[in-house]
N, C-alpha and C positions, 0 to 999 in steps of 0.2 A: 498516867503518862499524865503531863501538867500542862496547861497554856502557857511552862516559864520554859515549857521545853525546848530544844531547840531542833528542827526540822532533820542534823543527825543524829541526834538521841533519840527520834521516835521512829527514824529508822532504823537505827541499832537496835531497839527497842523491839519491834514485831520483828525482826532477821534473827532475833536469838528463843525471841518465845514465837515463833513457826507460824508465826501470823498472815496469812495471805490475803490481806483484804483492803483495802482504799485507807489512807489518812489523810484526812483535812486539816490545813495549820493554816490558821488566823488567825487576824491581827486584835488585837481586843476591836480595834473601832467596826471592823468587817463581821463581828461577831452580830446576829439580827437579835429583834427585842424580845424574840419571843423564849431565844437562850439564855437572857439574866436572871436566874435565875436566886443569884448573889447566894449559893447555898454547891460545896460541896464535898466531896464528890457527885457531877452529875452526868445522867445517863441519857443519851437522847437516838432514839433509833429510826429511820428516815428511812418512808416509802420509795419506790425505786423511782414516783414522781417528785421526789426532793420531799415530801410534806413530812411532817413528823408524827412516825406513831405511834410511839410513844414518849416516851416522860418518866423518870424517878429521880428526884435529887435528895440526897446522903446513900447513907451504907444502906446496900442491898446483896442479896443473890441473886447474882447476873446466871445463876447455874437450874436457877428456879425450873419446875419442868413451863410456867406462863411464860416464862420469857423466853427460851424455847419455843415453845407451842407460837408463838407471835411471832419468832423470827423464820419456820417452818412457813404460817401462815404468808406471810412476804415473801419471801422465795417464790410460793405457787403460781406468786398473782404476774 
């Protein structure tokens, strides 16, 4: 997904890929300074309290056991 995608495109992508999770679409001026990495792709993992629990700039394997373990840990909190 790109920040240039429309809300409809995001919902369609989620539906086609059977993704049952929230997607948040923001305008550029609403993006917090902590997310200004100026590198794409960028991935952020959030804790339940809204804090950034993990971030990665650039290509990477989001299926790596360390990523899955991090998300599982956050889900259990």
